[in-house]
C-alpha positions as CSV (number, residue, x, y, z in Angstrom):
1,X,-9.1,-16.9,14.5
2,X,-6.3,-18.4,12.3
3,X,-7.0,-22.0,13.6
4,X,-10.8,-21.8,13.0
5,X,-10.5,-20.3,9.6
6,X,-7.9,-22.9,8.5
7,X,-10.2,-25.7,9.7
8,X,-12.9,-24.0,7.6
9,X,-10.8,-23.9,4.5
10,X,-10.0,-27.6,4.9
11,X,-13.7,-28.5,5.2
12,X,-14.4,-26.5,2.2
13,X,-11.5,-28.3,0.3
14,X,-12.9,-31.8,1.3
15,X,-16.3,-30.8,0.3
16,X,-15.2,-29.6,-3.2
17,X,-13.4,-33.0,-3.7
18,X,-16.5,-34.8,-3.0
19,X,-18.7,-32.9,-5.2
20,X,-16.5,-32.9,-8.2
21,X,-17.2,-36.7,-9.0
22,X,-20.9,-35.9,-10.1
23,X,-20.3,-32.2,-11.3
24,X,-18.0,-30.2,-13.3
25,X,-14.4,-29.9,-12.0
26,X,-14.1,-27.3,-9.2
27,X,-11.3,-24.7,-9.3
28,X,-10.3,-25.2,-5.6
29,X,-8.0,-22.2,-5.6
30,X,-10.9,-20.0,-6.9
31,X,-13.2,-21.3,-4.3
32,X,-10.6,-20.8,-1.5
33,X,-9.8,-17.2,-2.7
34,X,-13.4,-16.2,-2.8
35,X,-13.9,-17.6,0.7
36,X,-11.0,-15.8,2.0
37,X,-12.3,-12.6,0.4
38,X,-15.7,-13.1,2.0
39,X,-13.9,-13.7,5.4
40,X,-12.0,-10.4,5.0
41,X,-15.0,-8.4,4.1
42,X,-17.0,-9.8,7.1
43,X,-14.0,-9.3,9.6
44,X,-13.2,-5.7,8.3
45,X,-17.0,-4.8,8.6
46,X,-17.3,-6.0,12.0
47,X,-14.1,-4.6,13.4
48,X,-13.7,-1.2,11.6
49,X,-17.4,-0.5,12.1
50,X,-16.9,-0.9,15.8
51,X,-14.0,1.8,15.5
52,X,-16.4,4.2,13.8
53,X,-18.9,3.6,16.7
54,X,-16.4,3.7,19.5
55,X,-14.9,7.2,18.4
56,X,-17.8,8.5,16.4
57,X,-15.3,8.7,13.8
58,X,-15.8,11.7,11.4
59,X,-14.2,10.8,8.1
60,X,-13.7,8.0,5.6
61,X,-11.9,4.6,5.8
62,X,-11.4,2.2,3.0
63,X,-9.5,-1.1,2.4
64,X,-8.7,-2.5,-1.2
65,X,-7.1,-5.5,-2.3
66,X,-5.6,-4.4,-5.6
67,X,-8.6,-3.1,-7.4
68,X,-11.1,-5.0,-5.2
69,X,-12.9,-3.0,-2.6
70,X,-13.0,-5.1,0.7
71,X,-14.4,-2.3,2.9
72,X,-15.6,1.3,2.7
73,X,-17.5,3.6,5.0
74,X,-18.0,7.3,5.3
75,X,-19.4,9.0,8.4
76,X,-20.0,12.6,9.5
77,X,-19.7,15.9,7.9
78,X,-17.2,17.7,5.6
79,X,-19.0,20.9,6.4
80,X,-20.3,21.0,10.1
81,X,-22.0,24.3,9.9
82,X,-24.0,23.4,6.8
83,X,-24.3,19.7,7.6
84,X,-22.7,18.6,4.3
85,X,-22.1,14.9,4.7
86,X,-18.7,13.2,3.8
87,X,-19.1,11.0,0.6
88,X,-17.0,9.1,-1.8
89,X,-15.9,12.4,-3.5
90,X,-14.8,14.2,-0.4
91,X,-11.3,15.9,-0.7
92,X,-9.2,15.9,2.4
93,X,-5.9,17.6,3.5
94,X,-3.5,14.6,3.7
95,X,-0.7,16.3,5.7
96,X,2.6,14.5,5.6
97,X,1.3,11.8,3.4
98,X,2.2,14.5,0.9
99,X,5.9,13.6,1.5
100,X,5.9,10.5,-0.7
101,X,4.7,12.5,-3.6
102,X,7.8,14.9,-3.1
103,X,10.2,12.0,-2.8
104,X,8.7,10.5,-6.1
105,X,9.3,13.9,-7.8
106,X,12.9,13.9,-6.7
107,X,13.5,10.4,-7.9
108,X,11.8,11.0,-11.2
109,X,14.3,14.0,-11.7
110,X,17.0,11.6,-10.8
111,X,15.8,9.1,-13.5
112,X,16.1,12.0,-16.1
113,X,19.6,12.6,-15.1
114,X,19.1,16.1,-13.6
115,X,20.2,15.2,-10.1
116,X,21.6,12.5,-7.9
117,X,20.4,11.8,-4.5
118,X,24.0,11.8,-3.2
119,X,24.2,15.4,-4.5
120,X,24.6,18.2,-1.9
121,X,21.7,20.3,-1.6
122,X,24.0,23.4,-1.8
123,X,24.6,22.6,-5.5
124,X,21.0,23.5,-6.2
125,X,20.1,26.0,-3.4
126,X,21.9,29.0,-2.5
127,X,20.4,29.0,1.1
128,X,22.5,25.8,1.7
129,X,25.7,27.5,0.7
130,X,27.0,28.1,4.1
131,X,29.2,26.4,6.6
132,X,26.4,24.6,8.6
133,X,24.3,23.4,5.6
134,X,26.8,22.9,2.8
135,X,27.4,19.1,3.2
136,X,23.7,18.2,3.6
137,X,22.7,15.7,0.8
138,X,19.4,15.1,-1.0
139,X,19.5,11.6,0.5
140,X,19.6,13.0,4.0
141,X,16.8,15.4,3.3
142,X,14.7,12.4,1.9
143,X,15.1,10.2,5.0
144,X,15.3,13.1,7.7
145,X,19.0,12.5,8.6
146,X,20.3,15.9,7.5
147,X,20.0,17.4,11.1
148,X,17.7,20.2,9.9
149,X,14.9,21.2,12.1
150,X,13.6,24.7,11.0
151,X,15.4,26.3,8.1
152,X,18.0,28.8,9.2
153,X,18.4,27.2,12.5
154,X,21.4,25.3,14.0
155,X,21.6,21.7,12.9
156,X,20.3,19.2,15.5
157,X,23.3,16.9,14.9
158,X,26.1,16.2,12.3
159,X,24.4,15.5,9.1
160,X,23.9,11.7,8.5
161,X,24.4,10.7,12.0
162,X,20.9,10.6,13.4
163,X,17.1,11.0,12.6
164,X,15.1,14.2,13.0
165,X,11.9,14.7,11.3
166,X,11.9,17.9,9.3
167,X,9.1,19.6,7.3
168,X,11.6,22.3,6.3
169,X,13.7,19.5,4.8
170,X,11.1,18.4,2.5
171,X,10.2,21.9,1.5
172,X,13.8,22.2,0.5
173,X,13.4,19.2,-1.7
174,X,10.3,20.8,-3.3
175,X,12.6,23.8,-4.2
176,X,15.2,21.5,-5.6
177,X,12.5,19.9,-7.9
178,X,11.5,23.5,-9.1
179,X,15.3,24.4,-9.7
180,X,16.1,21.3,-11.8
181,X,12.7,21.1,-13.7
182,X,12.2,24.7,-14.3
183,X,8.5,24.4,-13.3
184,X,6.8,25.1,-10.1
185,X,6.1,22.4,-7.6
186,X,2.5,22.5,-8.2
187,X,3.0,22.0,-11.9
188,X,5.3,19.1,-11.3
189,X,2.8,17.4,-8.8
190,X,-0.1,17.9,-11.0
191,X,1.8,15.9,-13.8
192,X,2.5,13.3,-11.3
193,X,-1.2,12.9,-10.3
194,X,-2.0,12.7,-14.1
195,X,0.6,10.0,-14.6
196,X,-0.8,8.0,-11.7
197,X,-4.4,8.5,-12.9
198,X,-5.5,10.6,-10.0
199,X,-8.4,12.8,-11.0
200,X,-9.4,14.7,-7.9
201,X,-6.1,15.7,-6.2
202,X,-4.6,19.1,-5.8
203,X,-2.6,21.3,-3.5
204,X,-3.8,23.9,-1.1
205,X,-2.2,26.6,-3.2
206,X,-4.2,26.0,-6.3
207,X,-7.3,24.2,-5.3
208,X,-10.4,25.8,-6.9
209,X,-12.9,22.8,-7.0
210,X,-15.7,21.7,-4.7
211,X,-16.1,18.9,-2.2
212,X,-13.2,20.0,0.1
213,X,-13.6,18.9,3.7
214,X,-13.1,21.9,6.0
215,X,-10.9,21.1,8.9
216,X,-12.1,21.5,12.5
217,X,-10.8,21.4,16.0
218,X,-12.9,19.9,18.8
219,X,-15.6,17.3,18.4
220,X,-19.0,16.9,16.8
221,X,-20.8,18.8,19.7
222,X,-18.2,21.7,20.1
223,X,-16.1,22.6,17.2
224,X,-14.2,25.5,15.6
225,X,-13.2,25.8,11.9
226,X,-9.5,25.9,11.1
227,X,-9.2,29.2,9.2
228,X,-8.0,29.8,5.6
229,X,-8.1,26.2,4.5
230,X,-6.7,24.9,2.3
231,X,-4.6,27.9,1.3
232,X,-2.8,28.0,4.6
233,X,-1.1,24.6,3.7
234,X,1.1,26.5,1.2
235,X,2.4,28.8,3.8
236,X,5.8,28.7,5.7
237,X,4.3,27.0,8.7
238,X,3.6,23.8,6.7
239,X,4.7,24.0,3.0
240,X,3.1,22.2,0.1
241,X,6.0,19.7,-0.4
242,X,6.0,18.7,3.3
243,X,2.2,18.7,3.8
244,X,0.0,20.6,1.4
245,X,-1.5,18.1,-0.9
246,X,-5.4,17.4,-1.0
247,X,-6.7,14.0,-2.1
248,X,-9.4,11.5,-1.9
249,X,-9.8,7.9,-0.9
250,X,-10.0,6.8,-4.5
251,X,-7.0,8.8,-5.7
252,X,-4.8,7.5,-2.8
253,X,-5.9,4.0,-3.7
254,X,-5.0,4.8,-7.4
255,X,-1.6,6.2,-6.2
256,X,-0.7,3.2,-4.2
257,X,-1.6,0.9,-7.1
258,X,0.4,2.9,-9.6
259,X,3.4,3.6,-7.4
260,X,4.0,0.1,-6.0
261,X,2.8,-1.4,-9.3
262,X,5.7,0.1,-11.2
263,X,3.9,2.7,-13.2
264,X,5.7,5.7,-11.6
265,X,9.2,4.8,-11.0
266,X,11.6,2.3,-12.4
267,X,12.2,-1.0,-10.4
268,X,15.5,0.0,-9.1
269,X,14.4,3.4,-8.1
270,X,11.3,2.1,-6.4
271,X,13.6,-0.1,-4.4
272,X,15.6,2.9,-3.4
273,X,12.3,4.6,-2.3
274,X,11.2,1.7,0.1
275,X,14.7,0.7,1.4
276,X,15.2,1.3,5.0
277,X,17.9,4.0,5.3
278,X,17.0,5.4,8.6
279,X,15.0,4.7,11.7
280,X,12.2,6.5,13.4
281,X,10.7,6.4,16.9
282,X,7.2,7.8,16.1
283,X,5.4,9.2,19.3
284,X,2.2,7.4,18.2
285,X,3.0,4.5,15.9
286,X,6.4,3.5,17.6
287,X,9.5,2.3,16.2
288,X,9.8,1.9,12.4
289,X,12.2,2.2,9.5
290,X,12.2,5.1,7.2
291,X,12.8,5.3,3.4
292,X,12.3,8.2,1.1
293,X,9.3,10.0,2.4
294,X,7.8,6.7,3.4
295,X,7.6,4.7,6.8
296,X,8.5,1.0,6.9
297,X,7.2,-1.5,9.3
298,X,9.8,-3.4,11.3
299,X,8.9,-7.0,11.5
300,X,5.7,-8.7,10.1
301,X,3.7,-7.8,8.0
302,X,5.6,-5.9,5.7
303,X,4.1,-2.5,5.0
304,X,4.7,1.0,3.7
305,X,2.9,3.8,5.3
306,X,2.7,7.3,6.4
307,X,0.7,9.3,8.7
308,X,-0.3,12.9,8.2
309,X,-1.4,15.8,10.5
310,X,-2.2,19.4,9.8
311,X,-4.6,21.1,12.2
312,X,-7.9,19.1,12.2
313,X,-6.9,16.7,9.4
314,X,-5.3,13.4,10.8
315,X,-4.6,10.8,7.9
316,X,-3.0,7.5,7.5
317,X,-2.2,5.7,4.1
318,X,-1.0,2.0,4.4
319,X,0.1,-0.4,1.6
320,X,0.9,-4.0,2.1
321,X,2.9,-5.2,-0.8
322,X,2.5,-9.0,-0.3
323,X,-1.2,-8.9,-0.8
324,X,-1.3,-5.6,-2.7
325,X,-3.6,-4.2,-0.1
326,X,-4.4,-0.4,0.5
327,X,-5.7,0.9,3.8
328,X,-6.6,4.7,3.7
329,X,-7.9,6.6,6.6
330,X,-8.9,10.3,6.3
331,X,-10.5,12.7,8.7
332,X,-11.3,16.4,9.1
333,X,-11.6,17.0,12.8
334,X,-9.3,16.5,15.7
335,X,-9.7,17.2,19.4
336,X,-6.3,18.9,20.2
337,X,-7.2,19.5,23.7
338,X,-7.0,15.7,24.2
339,X,-3.6,15.6,22.5
340,X,-2.6,14.4,19.1
341,X,-2.4,10.8,20.2
342,X,-6.1,10.9,20.8
343,X,-6.8,12.2,17.4
344,X,-5.0,9.1,15.9
345,X,-6.6,6.5,18.2
346,X,-9.0,5.4,15.4
347,X,-6.2,5.2,12.9
348,X,-4.0,3.2,15.2
349,X,-6.8,0.7,15.9
350,X,-7.6,0.2,12.3
351,X,-3.9,-0.3,11.5
352,X,-3.6,-3.0,14.2
353,X,-6.9,-4.7,12.6
354,X,-5.4,-4.7,9.3
355,X,-1.8,-5.7,10.4
356,X,-3.4,-8.7,12.3
357,X,-5.4,-9.6,9.2
358,X,-2.5,-9.4,6.8
359,X,-0.5,-11.8,9.2
360,X,-3.5,-14.1,9.1
361,X,-3.7,-14.2,5.4
362,X,0.0,-14.7,5.0
363,X,0.0,-17.7,7.5
364,X,-3.0,-19.2,5.7
365,X,-1.1,-18.8,2.4
366,X,2.0,-20.5,3.8
367,X,-0.2,-23.6,4.9
368,X,-1.7,-24.0,1.4
């Protein structure tokens, strides 16, 4: 694919050289950029459409290069019983994609001088003032190296010595945000949404709007609704800071552009956010680095991403910083009888498509 497309670009370049003698000067870079964009759109349409068809994917997938939409498709229902179709305004539960918002809230409090990531959590939370938890730092909660599994239980290992993914660790971070800010987590995150320009995002605790995609287990032919959604996301089993945010394709695109474009955090703080400080072996996505509430691809192409799963709602948000490209995949049904890895098969395939495309574009850019 790279060889064929490079040949095409070379032919285009030679053609532009020939035509500029009798016509107005041609902006070769603009011609090449528009050709690359057309190539991306065609490739994404062909390959991601095939994923929709292969899995009868019920959800929404979009790809944006900065502010330019390269691909978008919605399929299926937000409400299976009443046959309400998913559209561009559908609001999904995003599961652990929520963690990057909690991490950002912690770092914003740090920028205001209200805490330091090297502080011990016990400085802010009485529940950590015991022999087992007293040395756990905010940094360790942010990158899942605290050893905490479920709160109140024995540590999995000495804090800082290994990686263990902990929802309760992020719920503790949400509590710290509340303590140092004097406001609820919901109030804080709503302010963050406003700062980013996100107009249709909320939390399961306070959501009162329309267009929410009910969550389902099973498949389009045989399904059952997940009860008490989205309120259940704020309960002890999940927790809003760990997995209780609701959002849309457009809002997550806006978030990516605002966050990685420097509109949320200072440059040095954003660098901390995306710096690899631990390593995770994900059961579905494989080996990766982990920053503060964000996963980091090891190798090429460079990308920041996070998957999310609460019952019936598998999601994935990816950002490629070199090309400022966002890939967002949201769904509201999962066949748990086939296992969680099955629910994420469409997400994994789309990620492979966009990883390969990103590598192709970077190699073409290097040859220019």
